[in-house]
N, C-alpha and C positions, 0 to 999 in steps of 0.2 A: 170814140175811135181808138184812143190809146188803151182803153180797158180791153177791147177786143184783141189788140195786138199783144198785150201782156198775156192774155189767156192762151193765145196760140203759141207764144214763145215758151210758156210753161208746159204745154202739152207735147211739144215736139221731142224733148228728152225722153219722156215716157214712151212715146211711139218708137224711138230709136232703141230703147231697152227691150221693148216687146219683139222687135225684129231680131235683135241679138239673141233673145231667148229662143225664138223659133229656130234660128240658125244652129244654136247649140243643141237643141232637141234633135234636129235632123242629123247633126254630126254624131251625136250619141248613138242614134239608131244605126247609122252607118258603121260606127266602130263595133257595135255588137254583131252586126252582120259579118264584117270582115273577120271577127274573132271566131265565127262559126265556119262550117263547111260551105262552099268548097275551098275558100281561101285558108281558113283555119289558122290565123295568127292568134292562137289561143291566149297569149300573154295579155292582149288587149282586153280580154274578157274581165280582168280584175280591175279595170279602170273605165270601162266603156260607159257605165251609168253616171259617172261623175259629171260630165257636161250636162246631162239631163237634169240632175239635181241643182246644178249651178243655174241653169235656165229657170228653174222654179223659184230659186231665191232672188233672182233678178226681176221677176215679174210678180207683183203682189197679187194674191188670190182674190182680192175684193175688199169691200168695206167691212165685212164680218170676220176679218182674219183672226181677231182675238179669240173667237169661239169657233175655230176652224172645223172641228170634227162634226158639229151639228149645223153647219152652214152649207148651202148648196154650192157646188163648184161653179166658177164663172165660165163664160163662153171662151175666154182666152185659155183657160186650163184645158178645155177639150181641143183647142188648137194645138197646144203642146203635145197632147196625146196623139193627135192625128199626124203631126209632123214626125214624131218618133216612130210610130207604128208603120208609116209608109216607108221609111228608110230602113227599117229592120225586117218586118214581116214580108213585105212585097218582094224584095230581092230574093229572100229565101224561097218563096214560092216558085220563082222562075228557075231556081237551081234544083229544087227538089222534085219538080215535075207537076203534072196536072191530073194524076189519078185521083179517084174520088176520095180515098182516105187522106191523101196529102192535102187536097183542097180544103177538106173539113178541118184538118189540124191547123192549116195556115189561117183560115178564117177565125178559128177559135183564138189563136195567138194574137191576131190583129185586134179582135174585139176585146181581149183581155187587157192589152196595153192601152187601147183607146179609153177604156173605162177606168183603168187603174191610175193612169197618170194624173187626171184631175183630182182624185182622192189623195194621192201622194202630195200633190201641190198644196192642198189644204193642210194636210198633216205636218208638212215640213215647216209651216209657219206657226205651229203651236208652241214651240220652244226649242231651245238649242239641243237638249238631250232627249226629250220625249218625241220630237219630230222624227228623227231617224228610227227610233224604236217602233213608232206607229207605222211608218212606211214599210219596214221589214215585215211587220205583222200582217199588213194588208196583202202584200205580194204573196206571202206564204199561204194565206187562206184562199186566195184566188187560184194559186197553183194546185193546192190540194183538191179544190172543187173540180178543176179540169181533169186531174188524174183519175179521180174516182167517180165523178158524176158523168163525165163525157170521155170515156176511156178509148180514144182512137188509137194512139200510140203510147199511152201512159206517160211515164217519166221521160221518154224520148222527145216529148213535146216541150219539156222544160228548158228554159234558156240556160239554167245553171249546170246542165249535164256537160257542157264544154269544159268545166273545171276538172273533169276526170283526166284531161290531158296533163294535168299537173298533180298527180296523186300524192306527192309528198306534202302538198299544201292543204289537202283536205282529208287527212287521215281521221279527223274528228267525225267524219261521216259514219264511222263505225258506231258512234254513240248517238248521233242525231239523224242519220239518213240524209238523202239528197235535200230534203226540205230544210234541214239545218244549214246546209250550204247556201240555199236560197236566202235564208234569214241573214246569215253573216255577210254575204255579198252585198245585199241591199243596205244593211245597216252600216257597213264600213264605208261604202261609196257615198252614201248620203251624208255621213259624218265628215268624210274628207271634203265634200263640197262646202259644208258649213265652216270647217276650219280654214279653208282657202278664202272664203268671202267674208267670214266674220271671225277674224283671229282674236277678237277681244275676249273670247271665252276660253281660257287655257284649260279649264276642267274637262272640256270635251276632247281636247288633244290628249290629255292624260288618260281618259277613259279609252280612247282609241289605242294608245300604246299598251295599256294593260291588257286589253282584249287580244291584241296581236301577240303579246308575250305569252298569254295563257294558251292560246291556240297553238302557238309554236311549240310549247312544251308538250302538249297533247300529241301533236303530230310527230315530234321527235321520239317520244316514248313508244307510240304505236308503230312507227316505221322501223325502229330498231329492235323490235321484239324478236325473239328466237322462233324460227319456223322449222318444222321437220322437213327433211328431204323426202321427195316422193319418187315413184317409179318413172321410167322413161315413157313419156306419153307422146302421142302423135295426133295431129289433125290432118286428115286427108281431105283435099278439096280440089275443085276444078272450076273452070269458067263455064258459062252457059253453053249448052249444046254439045258438050264433050261426051262422047260415048265410051264408057269404060266397062271392063269386066270385073267381077268380084275377085277373080284370081289375080289380076294385075294390081288391084288395091292391096291385097294381102302380101304379094311379092314385094311391093314397094315398102310396105310397113316392116317386113322382115329384114330388108336390106338396111333399114334405119335402126334395127335392133329394138323396135318399139315393143312395149309390153301391153299398153292400153292404146287403142285407136278409137277415133271418133270420125264418123263420116257426116256429110251435110244432111240437112233436112230433106226428106223425100229423095235422098240420093239413090235409093234402090226402089224399084216398083214391084209390088206384089199384085198381079192381075186377078180379076174375078174369073171364075167363081171361087168359092171358099176353098175347094179342094186344090185348085191351082195356086192360090195364095199360100196355103199351108205347105205345099210342096216347095214353093219358092223360099219360104222362111227356113225350112229344113235344110235346103241347100246352102243358105247363108250360114247357118249354125255349123254345119259340117265343115265348110271351108275354113272358118275361123278356128274350129277345134283341130283341124288337120295342121294348121300353122301355129297352134299354141298361143293364140292371141285372145286377150280380153277386148271385147268390142262393144261400143255404144253406136249402134247402126240405125241411121234414119231411114225409114221406109214409109211408103204410102200404101195402105190396104184398100185396093179398089173395091173389094167385096163389102167391106165394112164402112167405107168412106171415112177412114180415120187416118190421121197423121201420127205415126208411132215412132218411139225410140225403143229399140230392142237391146236389152242387157244380155250379153252372151259371154259365158265363162268357158275357158278351154276344157275344163273337166266336167262341169255340171250342165253345159249346154245353155239353152234359153232359160234364164232365171227370173226375169221380170220384164214388164212392158210398161212404158209411160206413154200417155196419149196427150197431144197438144191441147191445152185448155183455153188459152187466150187467142182467139181467132181475130184476124184483121177485119174490121168492119168494111163492108162493100166489096171485099175481095175474096174472102174464104167462106164458103158456104157448106163445107162438109161437117161431119159430126164432131163436136168438141169433146174433150175428155172431162172427167169429173174432179179435177184438181187433186188427183191422187199424188202422193209424194214418195214413190218407191225409191229405195236406195240399196246399194250393194257394198259388201266389203271385198275389195280386190287388192291383193298384194299388201295387206295391212293398212289400207287406206279406205275410208268410207267415202263412197262416190254417190252422187245424185245426178239428176238430169232434168233439163227443161228444153223446150224446142222454140227457137226463134223468138217470136213475139212475146212468149212467156217471160223473157228476161227484161222486158220493158216495164214489168210490174214487180213490186217487191213482195207480194203475198207468198208466192211459191219460194222465192229466194230466202225469205225470212224463215219459212217453215223448214227448209232444208238445213239452215244454220242451227235451228233449235234441235234438230235431230243429230247434230254433230257432224254434218257433212264437211269433208275437208277438200274435196275436189268435185267441181261441177262440170258435167259433160254437156255441151250445148251444140247440137246440130242446128244449122241456120241456112236460110235461103233468102238472100237480099236482092235488091236491084240497084244498079249503079248510083242513081241520084241520091238515094237515102242511106247508103251503106255507112257513111261516116256518122250520121246522127244515131243510128242503131248501135254502132260500135262504141261510141261514147257512153251510151246508156248501159251497155253490157259491162263495160269496165267499172262503172259505178257499183254494180251489184257485188263485185269482188271486194271492194272496200267496205261496203255496208255490212256484208255477211261474213267476211273473214275467211273465205275459201278461195282456192285457185280455180281457174277456168280454162278448159280446153274447148275452143270455139272453132268449129269446122263449117265453112260457108261455101255455097255456090253463089256467084254473082255479087260477092261482098268480101269482107275482110276476115280471114282466118287468123287466129291468134292464140298464143299461150300466155296467160295472164296470171301473175302471182297474186297471193292474198292481199298484197299491198296495193294492187291495181296497176302495177307496172307491167308493160308489155315486154315479155322476154323474147318472143319470136312472133313474127306476123308476116302475112303475105296478102296482097290485094288481088283477088282472083278475077277482077274485071280487066286486069292488064295482061292476063295470060290466056292461052288457048289450049292448055293441056293440064294434066294432073299435077298437083304440087303436094308436098308434104313438109310439115315443120315438126320437129321432134326435139325434145330435151328432157333432162331430169328436172322436173319442175318442183320447186318447193310447194308444199300444200299447207292448208290451214291447220291450226292446232286442235280443231274440233270443239273449241269453246264458243258457245253462242255469243254474239255481240250484243251490246245493250240495245242497239237498234232492232236486232232480230227479236228481242224479248218484248219490246213495247211499240215498235213501229212509229208511225207518224203522229200518234196521239199526243205525246208530250209537247212537241213543238206547236202542233195545232191548237192545243188547249192554252198554252202560254200565250200564243199570238192573240187568241180570242180574248183572254183575260186582260192583256195589255190594252187592247182596243176599248174594252169596257171601262177600264180605269181612265183612259183618255177622254172618253165621252162623259163620264161622271164629273171629272174635273172641269170640263168645258161647261156643262150644265150648271154646276155650282157657281162658276165664274159669272155666268149670265144672270143667275138669280141674284147674286150679290150686287152686280152692276145695276 
């Protein structure tokens, strides 16, 4: 009888620790949700994962913890994943809406964290310094898989895009891309959790301070680089259902002394048949030429069923056309473009353009950076629940590619964004019922391709894979020796 009592008394502390771990995992998921839209307390984003990793350290992964990478995760690990995912992904779903692409993206996010957390739990117990490295590598590989293999909203699905709200802290993304931000966020926060719960290893704290110092130096150097001044650019935009004439748009732009204007995605309609569409485009070109404006005009060609961006020069007329290439699954069923990357030289500045969903992916943005584009013109059409997620993703492209952005939106956020990723001017068009214009002399990029533009996600992806292979080899060798 006394033995039974002793066993139960020994089991109760472990049970209490497990309950505390589940609570911390739920708290961590809640913090990550609050850091995102619609609340957007983005500062929490840089500490939100710390409670989750503390929960993992408080709950042993099982008997095989010594050889964690090659051992199956325990049932309790999946419990942590479920607790975290429910408090992060499900509230986001209620805020972002229930349209088909949003539902798919939310389910993918839920599934990713549910599967990833048990693996991270195992890896965190492999050792004080290799554990965080392994955790960061796993999350990076999962994120890359979702961006490229299941491209619903691309990088807008990534939890780390919220970091674009603090561009001064992530200037290193010009070298690593968003995936490098993912690696740093996971590594740093898992390391902080170990330092808090296992302070006996000062070397990990030293490593953390060295990495923070190195990243700070890179950020400072990139943030303070000299950038050329650009022309006076303007984003014209309006809320849903506002009926405007082309002349009123041009008049508004002229009053702001704008030299380059951008209108929203499908802001003007070119009806079928082809003769009527061509006549409509000629009218647009003539109106801009009459006012002496350079224009990146978003139109929808009913005859071709294509979403287009017209490049219009005040002297040369229609100089080029870009067609939207990345369509939103389940929503957009018209003809996609062929990933062409036209650019134009306007007022001494090389300009390129993409449309809406295109800037959720880095293939076109990197290609434009490689061509020396300094100013990106982005017509967009959002809807209220997802506008913040898309806006964060768009800002990240400026940091990664080193160019400025003029973003003109209906039903979303219009903005003038510097090559540093800072928002110079912005307006939320879901809060207004008329036309708005934001205009300024925006600094532009220097035309030098960034390191990320040259190599993309491959370096971080390959490094992550190599680190996991090293971890597995060490574990297998340890098992053989044992």
